[in-house]
C-alpha positions in Angstrom: -16.3 -5.1 2.0 -14.0 -7.9 1.0 -14.1 -11.0 2.6 -11.1 -11.6 5.2 -12.1 -14.9 6.4 -11.4 -15.7 2.5 -8.0 -14.4 2.5 -6.9 -16.0 6.3 -8.5 -19.5 4.8 -6.7 -19.1 1.5 -3.3 -18.5 3.8 -3.7 -21.5 6.0 -4.6 -23.8 3.1 -1.5 -22.9 1.4 0.7 -23.4 4.5 -1.0 -27.0 5.1 -0.6 -28.1 1.8 3.0 -26.6 1.0 5.3 -27.9 3.7 7.9 -29.8 1.7 10.9 -28.1 1.9 13.1 -30.9 0.4 16.1 -30.2 -1.8 15.1 -31.1 -5.0 17.5 -33.1 -7.4 21.0 -30.9 -7.2 23.6 -30.6 -4.9 24.5 -27.0 -3.7 28.2 -26.2 -4.1 29.8 -24.2 -1.3 29.7 -20.5 -2.0 31.7 -17.8 -0.1 30.0 -14.6 -1.9 28.0 -12.2 -0.4 24.0 -12.8 -1.1 21.4 -10.0 -0.9 17.6 -10.2 -0.6 15.6 -7.1 -1.2 12.2 -7.3 0.3 9.5 -4.8 0.4 5.8 -4.1 2.0 3.9 -2.0 -0.1 2.7 1.0 1.1 3.3 0.1 5.1 3.4 3.1 7.4 6.3 3.9 9.5 3.7 4.8 12.1 2.9 1.0 12.7 6.2 -0.7 12.2 7.3 1.7 15.0 3.8 1.9 17.2 2.1 -0.9 16.1 -1.9 -0.6 15.9 -3.5 3.1 15.5 -5.5 3.8 18.2 -7.7 5.7 15.9 -8.3 2.8 13.6 -8.2 -0.1 15.8 -11.9 -0.1 16.6 -12.8 2.3 14.0 -16.1 0.6 12.6 -15.6 2.5 9.4 -12.3 0.5 8.6 -12.9 -2.7 11.0 -15.5 -5.3 10.8 -14.8 -6.5 14.4 -13.1 -3.8 16.6 -13.1 -5.9 20.0 -11.9 -9.2 18.1 -9.0 -6.8 16.6 -8.1 -4.9 20.0 -8.0 -8.0 21.5 -5.6 -9.3 19.2 -3.0 -6.0 18.6 -3.6 -3.8 21.4 -1.3 -3.0 24.4 -1.2 0.0 26.2 2.7 1.0 24.9 3.6 1.5 21.8 6.8 -1.1 22.2 4.3 -3.6 23.2 1.7 -3.2 20.5 4.7 -2.9 17.7 6.2 -6.2 19.0 2.6 -8.1 18.6 2.4 -6.9 15.1 6.0 -7.8 13.9 7.1 -10.1 16.4 10.1 -11.2 14.4 11.2 -7.7 13.7 11.1 -6.5 17.4 11.9 -9.7 19.1 14.7 -10.7 16.9 15.9 -8.3 13.9 16.0 -5.7 16.9 19.0 -7.6 18.2 21.0 -8.5 15.1 20.3 -5.4 12.9 19.2 -1.9 12.2 15.8 -0.3 12.1 15.7 3.0 10.6 13.0 5.4 10.2 11.2 6.4 13.6 10.8 10.0 12.9 9.6 10.2 16.6 13.2 9.4 17.6 14.8 11.6 15.0 15.6 8.8 12.4 14.0 10.0 9.3 14.0 8.4 5.9 12.3 9.7 2.5 11.8 9.2 -1.1 13.3 11.4 -3.3 10.8 10.8 -6.4 7.8 13.4 -6.0 5.1 10.9 -7.2 4.8 9.0 -3.8 2.9 6.0 -5.7 4.3 2.4 -6.5 6.0 2.2 -9.7 8.0 5.8 -9.2 8.9 3.9 -5.6 10.0 0.5 -6.8 12.0 2.2 -9.4 13.8 4.5 -7.0 14.4 1.6 -4.8 16.0 -0.5 -7.6 17.7 1.8 -9.9 18.8 4.3 -6.9 17.4 7.4 -8.8 14.0 9.2 -9.2 12.5 9.6 -12.5 9.4 12.0 -12.4 10.0 13.0 -16.0 9.2 9.2 -17.2 7.8 7.5 -14.7 4.5 9.1 -13.8 1.9 6.5 -13.5 1.6 2.6 -12.5 1.3 1.5 -16.5 2.8 -1.3 -17.6 5.9 0.5 -19.4 9.0 -1.2 -19.8 11.3 0.8 -17.6 14.0 2.7 -19.2 16.4 2.5 -16.4 18.3 -0.5 -15.4 17.8 -1.9 -12.0 20.5 -3.2 -9.6 18.8 -6.7 -10.3 19.5 -6.2 -14.3 23.2 -4.8 -13.6 23.9 -7.9 -11.5 22.6 -10.4 -14.1 24.5 -8.8 -17.1 27.8 -9.8 -14.8 29.5 -13.2 -15.2 29.3 -13.9 -11.6 25.4 -13.1 -11.0 24.3 -14.3 -14.3 21.6 -16.8 -13.9 21.4 -16.1 -10.2 19.1 -13.3 -10.0 15.3 -13.8 -9.2 12.3 -11.3 -8.7 9.0 -12.2 -7.2 6.2 -9.8 -6.8 2.6 -10.1 -6.1 1.5 -6.9 -8.5 1.6 -7.8 -12.1 3.3 -4.7 -13.3 6.8 -5.8 -11.6 7.7 -7.6 -15.2 7.7 -4.3 -16.4 9.4 -2.5 -13.5 12.7 -4.5 -13.9 12.1 -4.5 -17.8 12.2 -8.5 -18.0 12.7 -8.3 -21.8 15.7 -6.4 -21.7 17.4 -7.6 -18.5 16.5 -11.2 -18.7 15.5 -11.7 -15.5 13.9 -14.3 -13.6 10.7 -13.2 -12.9 7.3 -14.7 -11.0 5.0 -12.1 -10.4 1.3 -11.2 -10.6 -0.5 -14.4 -11.2 2.3 -16.2 -13.4 2.7 -20.0 -12.4 6.2 -21.9 -12.0 7.5 -22.8 -15.1 10.2 -25.5 -16.3 10.3 -28.9 -17.0 11.5 -29.9 -13.5 8.6 -28.6 -11.3 8.3 -29.9 -7.8 5.2 -31.2 -6.5 4.8 -28.0 -4.1 5.1 -25.9 -7.5 2.5 -28.0 -9.2 0.4 -28.0 -6.7 0.9 -23.9 -6.2 0.1 -23.5 -9.9 -3.3 -25.3 -9.5 -4.3 -23.6 -6.4 -3.7 -20.2 -7.6 -6.1 -20.8 -10.6 -8.5 -22.1 -8.0 -8.3 -19.1 -5.7 -9.3 -16.1 -6.6 -7.6 -12.7 -5.2 -9.7 -9.8 -4.3 -7.9 -7.8 -6.7 -7.3 -8.2 -10.5 -3.8 -7.2 -10.9 -2.3 -8.5 -7.3 -2.3 -12.0 -6.3 -2.2 -13.0 -2.6 1.4 -12.5 -0.9 1.3 -16.3 0.1 1.7 -17.5 -3.7 4.5 -14.8 -4.1 6.0 -16.1 -0.6 5.8 -19.8 -1.3 6.9 -19.6 -5.1 10.1 -17.6 -3.8 10.9 -20.0 -1.0 10.8 -22.9 -3.4 13.1 -21.1 -6.0 15.5 -20.6 -3.4 15.5 -24.5 -2.2 16.1 -25.2 -6.0 18.2 -22.6 -7.7 19.8 -20.7 -5.0 19.8 -17.3 -6.2 22.5 -15.0 -5.0 20.2 -11.8 -5.4 16.8 -12.2 -4.8 14.0 -9.6 -4.8 10.6 -10.1 -3.4 7.6 -7.8 -3.0 4.5 -8.3 -0.9 1.5 -6.5 -1.9 -1.3 -7.1 0.1 -0.4 -4.4 2.8 -1.2 -1.5 0.3 -4.3 -3.2 -1.4 -6.1 -3.7 1.9 -5.5 0.1 2.6 -6.7 1.3 -0.3 -10.0 -1.0 0.3 -10.2 0.8 3.8 -9.7 -2.8 5.8 -7.7 -1.7 8.5 -7.8 -5.1 10.1 -7.0 -6.7 6.9 -4.1 -4.2 6.7 -2.6 -5.3 10.2 -3.2 -9.2 9.8 -1.2 -9.0 6.5 1.4 -7.1 7.9 1.8 -9.4 10.7 2.1 -12.4 8.1 4.6 -10.9 6.2 6.5 -10.6 9.0 6.2 -14.2 9.5 7.3 -14.8 5.9 10.4 -12.8 6.5 11.3 -15.1 9.4 10.9 -17.8 7.5 13.2 -16.8 4.6 15.5 -15.8 7.1 15.6 -19.0 8.8 16.0 -21.0 5.7 18.9 -18.8 4.8 20.5 -19.6 8.4 19.9 -23.3 7.7 20.9 -23.5 4.0 25.2 -23.8 3.8 24.6 -21.9 0.4 23.4 -18.6 2.5 24.3 -19.0 6.2 26.5 -16.3 7.1 26.8 -14.6 3.9 23.2 -13.2 3.4 22.0 -9.6 4.2 18.5 -9.0 4.0 17.1 -5.2 3.3 13.5 -4.2 3.7 11.9 -1.3 3.1 8.7 0.1 1.2 8.0 1.9 -2.1 5.7 5.0 -0.1 4.0 6.1 3.1 0.5 6.7 3.2 -1.6 9.7 4.9 -2.3 10.3 8.6 -4.4 13.4 8.3 -7.4 13.8 7.8 -7.8 10.3 9.1 -9.6 8.9 6.1 -6.1 9.7 4.1 -4.6 6.4 5.7 -6.0 4.3 2.6 -4.1 6.7 0.3 -1.0 8.0 -0.8 0.4 10.2 -3.7 2.2 13.8 -3.8 -1.4 15.5 -2.8 -1.2 14.0 0.4 0.9 15.1 3.0 4.3 13.1 4.3 3.6 10.3 1.8 7.2 10.5 1.2 7.9 9.4 4.4 9.3 5.6 4.6 11.6 3.4 6.5 14.2 0.7 6.0 15.2 -2.3 7.8 18.7 -4.4 7.5 20.4 -7.3 9.0 22.6 -10.5 8.4 26.1 -10.0 6.9 27.5 -6.9 6.7 25.2 -5.0 9.3 26.4 -4.2 12.7 23.8 -5.2 15.4 22.5 -1.6 16.6 18.8 -2.4 16.9 16.2 0.4 16.6 18.2 3.8 15.5 17.6 6.6 17.8 19.5 9.5 16.5 19.2 12.6 14.3 19.8 11.0 10.5 18.6 11.4 7.2 18.2 8.4 5.0 16.9 8.3 1.3 15.2 5.4 -0.7 17.8 6.2 -3.6 20.4 4.7 -1.3 18.9 1.0 -1.5 20.7 0.3 -4.9 24.1 1.2 -4.3 24.0 -0.4 -0.8 23.3 -3.6 -2.7 25.9 -3.1 -5.1 28.7 -2.3 -2.5 27.5 -5.5 -0.2 28.0 -7.6 -4.0 31.0 -5.8 -5.0 29.4 -4.7 -8.1 30.5 -1.8 -10.3 27.8 0.8 -10.5 28.1 4.4 -11.5 27.1 6.3 -7.9 27.7 10.0 -9.7 23.8 10.1 -10.3 22.4 8.0 -8.1 21.9 7.6 -4.3 25.4 6.7 -2.2 25.4 3.2 -0.3 24.0 3.7 3.4 26.4 4.3 5.6 25.7 1.5 8.1 27.0 -1.1 5.1 30.3 -2.4 6.2 
């Protein structure tokens, strides 16, 4: 079992060392146009989002190093209490200012339309608005033949040079087809580049070389988050994509304790991003967050929580959270509904007033104003 203590120490080191968030160099002009953050948590189950720690896993010795400690940290008697402990920002703040969809116990359903139920097909569907099961059938680093909403925006005068993508997984340059799209991408183990690097970026570049990731193709999410935050401060992109990856990898490793702790850290990352946008004149009052996942995970048999794919039942079950500009505050959605992942791209296009052909992709979510 990989050392969870190492990951915790790494995270604390990064936060302790990367505290400077002063604007670097240039003055940002006032801009009244809409901005969007698309954020994904790789493979986070809807069950944990809506009910917190799983009673069958939280003290399971096969998947948890110290069950007593984990239960003390994450276990409460009611599902609402458990989920608020695991995702305090989402359930204490976002629930009051946005919408949370996908609680199937309450009738709110969201599903993938692709038939693969793993990462590259899921991210393609999120970012392009359509499944492509004929051509995207693996996680190989194949340049995406489909255009993402990021690329569509980048090719317009209004958003050229104002779109940025960040990811912990090193396949993202292929998913967004970096070469064709011309997007700014910082993913995998890439460093910040340029002639005007801040002290924080130089430190992150150095630290990323010195601290190993538990996985060959996925860096620790703290690096992804900090590189993204520094770019927001310096460049103020209008359309931002951030993909956090640890939840999926810890789940594949069978480390439920690390999976929960990573989920809670990501909740804090999202809060940090939101708070930044609400303190910055470029983003305040004009920014929408759309948060989702690329696939679900198994539940029965119990061991399938580690896995996903079309051979495992219900791994097409996902969720979406939206808040900020153009999102009415309705909280957790408790009603019969059916949403799909292929609606994300068109929703972003609607918010940003981008022209996009919708005859072959999903329609915008009905809750987008």
